[in-house]
C-alpha positions in Angstrom: -23.3 71.2 -96.9 -21.4 73.7 -95.4 -22.5 75.1 -91.7 -23.8 78.0 -93.0 -26.3 76.5 -94.9 -28.0 73.2 -92.4 -31.7 73.0 -92.0 -33.8 71.4 -89.6 -36.7 69.8 -90.4 -39.4 68.4 -87.7 -42.7 66.9 -88.3 -46.2 68.5 -87.2 -49.8 68.0 -87.3 -51.5 71.3 -88.8 -53.9 71.6 -85.8 -50.5 72.7 -83.2 -49.6 75.2 -85.7 -51.4 78.2 -83.6 -50.1 76.9 -80.1 -46.2 76.9 -81.4 -47.2 80.9 -83.0 -47.8 82.3 -79.8 -45.5 79.7 -77.3 -43.0 78.5 -80.3 -42.5 74.8 -80.7 -42.0 73.2 -76.7 -40.5 70.0 -75.4 -43.3 67.9 -73.0 -41.6 69.4 -70.4 -41.8 73.0 -70.8 -44.4 75.1 -68.7 -46.2 76.3 -71.3 -46.4 72.7 -73.3 -50.1 72.3 -75.9 -51.6 70.7 -73.8 -54.1 69.5 -76.9 -51.6 68.8 -78.9 -52.0 66.9 -81.0 -50.0 63.7 -81.6 -49.1 61.8 -85.5 -45.9 59.6 -84.6 -45.4 56.0 -83.2 -46.6 55.6 -79.9 -43.9 53.1 -78.6 -41.0 54.6 -79.8 -42.9 58.2 -78.5 -42.8 56.2 -75.2 -39.8 54.0 -75.4 -38.1 57.9 -76.2 -39.6 58.9 -72.8 -37.2 57.0 -70.6 -34.2 56.1 -73.2 -30.6 57.2 -72.1 -28.2 57.8 -74.0 -24.3 58.4 -74.2 -22.9 61.4 -75.7 -19.2 60.0 -77.0 -18.5 62.7 -79.4 -17.3 58.9 -81.5 -14.9 58.0 -79.7 -17.3 54.6 -77.8 -14.4 53.8 -76.0 -15.2 56.8 -73.7 -15.7 56.1 -69.8 -17.2 58.6 -68.8 -19.5 60.2 -71.3 -22.0 62.1 -70.2 -25.9 60.6 -70.7 -28.7 62.4 -71.6 -32.4 61.5 -72.7 -34.0 61.3 -75.6 -37.2 62.6 -74.4 -36.5 65.7 -72.5 -35.2 67.3 -76.7 -37.5 68.4 -78.6 -35.5 65.9 -82.2 -35.4 67.7 -86.3 -34.1 65.8 -89.2 -31.6 66.9 -91.4 -34.4 66.6 -94.4 -37.1 65.8 -95.8 -39.0 62.8 -96.9 -37.7 60.7 -93.7 -39.6 56.4 -92.7 -41.7 57.4 -90.3 -43.6 60.2 -92.4 -44.5 56.5 -94.8 -45.6 55.5 -91.2 -47.2 58.6 -90.3 -48.6 59.2 -94.1 -49.2 54.9 -94.0 -50.9 53.7 -90.5 -49.4 51.2 -88.7 -46.8 49.5 -85.8 -47.9 51.5 -83.5 -49.3 54.6 -85.4 -52.5 54.6 -84.4 -54.6 56.0 -86.8 -52.8 57.9 -90.2 -52.5 61.1 -91.2 -53.5 62.4 -94.4 -50.7 64.2 -95.9 -52.1 68.0 -96.2 -52.3 67.6 -92.5 -48.2 66.9 -91.9 -46.2 69.7 -91.8 -42.7 71.1 -92.3 -41.8 73.5 -89.3 -37.9 74.4 -90.6 -34.9 76.5 -88.9 -31.7 77.5 -89.5 -28.7 75.7 -87.5 -26.9 78.9 -87.9 -29.5 80.9 -85.9 -31.1 77.8 -83.5 -26.6 78.5 -82.9 -27.0 82.2 -81.7 -29.3 80.7 -79.4 -26.7 79.7 -77.2 -29.0 76.9 -76.0 -28.0 73.3 -75.0 -28.3 70.6 -77.7 -27.5 67.7 -79.0 -27.0 65.9 -82.0 -26.6 62.6 -83.6 -25.5 60.4 -87.0 -28.7 58.4 -87.0 -31.4 57.2 -85.9 -31.4 57.9 -82.0 -32.9 54.5 -81.0 -30.3 52.6 -83.4 -27.4 51.0 -81.3 -24.8 51.9 -83.9 -25.3 55.6 -83.5 -23.2 57.7 -82.0 -24.6 60.8 -80.5 -22.2 64.0 -80.4 -22.2 67.5 -78.3 -22.0 71.4 -79.2 -18.2 71.2 -79.3 -18.1 69.6 -82.1 -20.1 71.7 -84.4 -18.0 72.7 -87.1 -17.3 69.1 -87.7 -21.5 68.5 -88.1 -21.5 68.7 -92.2 -18.9 65.7 -91.9 -20.5 63.9 -89.4 -23.6 63.3 -91.1 -24.2 60.9 -94.2 -25.5 63.9 -96.4 -26.3 61.2 -100.0 -27.9 59.2 -96.8 -29.6 61.9 -95.3 -31.0 63.2 -99.2 -31.6 59.1 -100.5 -35.0 58.7 -102.4 -34.6 55.1 -101.5 -33.3 53.2 -98.3 -35.5 50.0 -98.4 -33.9 46.1 -98.0 -31.6 45.3 -96.1 -28.3 46.0 -98.1 -29.1 49.4 -96.6 -30.0 48.7 -93.5 -27.4 51.4 -92.7 -28.2 54.4 -95.0 -31.5 54.2 -93.2 -29.8 54.3 -90.1 -27.9 57.4 -91.4 -30.9 59.3 -93.1 -33.1 59.6 -90.0 -30.3 61.5 -87.5 -31.0 63.9 -85.6 -30.7 67.4 -84.5 -32.0 67.7 -80.3 -32.7 71.3 -78.4 -32.6 71.0 -75.5 -35.2 74.2 -74.6 -37.9 75.4 -76.3 -37.8 77.5 -79.1 -39.4 81.1 -80.0 -41.6 80.8 -83.2 -39.6 84.1 -84.4 -36.5 81.0 -84.8 -39.2 79.6 -87.6 -37.4 80.2 -90.8 -41.1 78.4 -92.8 -43.1 75.6 -93.3 -43.2 73.4 -95.1 -46.6 72.1 -96.5 -48.1 69.0 -99.1 -50.7 70.8 -101.0 -53.0 74.6 -101.5 -55.3 73.3 -99.2 -53.4 73.6 -96.3 -50.8 76.6 -97.6 -54.5 78.4 -97.1 -55.5 76.5 -93.8 -52.1 77.9 -92.6 -52.1 81.4 -93.9 -56.4 81.3 -92.4 -53.7 80.7 -88.5 -51.9 83.5 -89.2 -48.5 82.4 -90.2 -47.0 84.3 -92.3 -47.4 83.1 -95.5 -44.3 84.1 -97.7 -42.5 81.9 -95.7 -45.1 78.7 -96.4 -43.9 76.3 -98.9 -46.1 74.2 -100.8 -43.8 70.9 -101.6 -45.3 67.7 -101.9 -42.1 66.3 -103.3 -41.3 66.1 -99.5 -44.2 63.4 -99.0 -44.6 59.9 -100.0 
């Protein structure tokens, strides 16, 4: 995977799109945060992330003075689609209070290359952010991102079973952005079907940037 080709994906409810078009992708403490934000995630995981602190040791666990960041202070993106959380969001269970139909779940798609030009602070992980086996990296490791991220795991179609626990962890590697991202940074939106596509168009999103990708859903 070439650095310039890396795309970043964030899942959200389609009803959040009008606010995103006006204010961009905002973090929870932003003055422009959406007061009517429609959440689709695991409420316990969301709560955990608000206070979960991790060491940014750039893969060197022997570092004693590594910076500490709080996950909830950042906007999280995945490096791929069809993540485990999507399955839970669609079907309910765990601490997802209500299952969300796939046509109401959309992917916000950004280009790593374009985000880098903004100069916003960011970090990234090599696996699920709350897993103790996961390492976190700062921008000094950007050029090594293509080798740090396990792209086979990110693209793996199957991650079930105890034999695939590390695949599941690595598949959920994250890119964490510290500041709001303007709407113009979106290079596209992925959706489930034509119904969702029409709704996005009616909200004012550029139809040339809307892609119907049912294969990215369960």
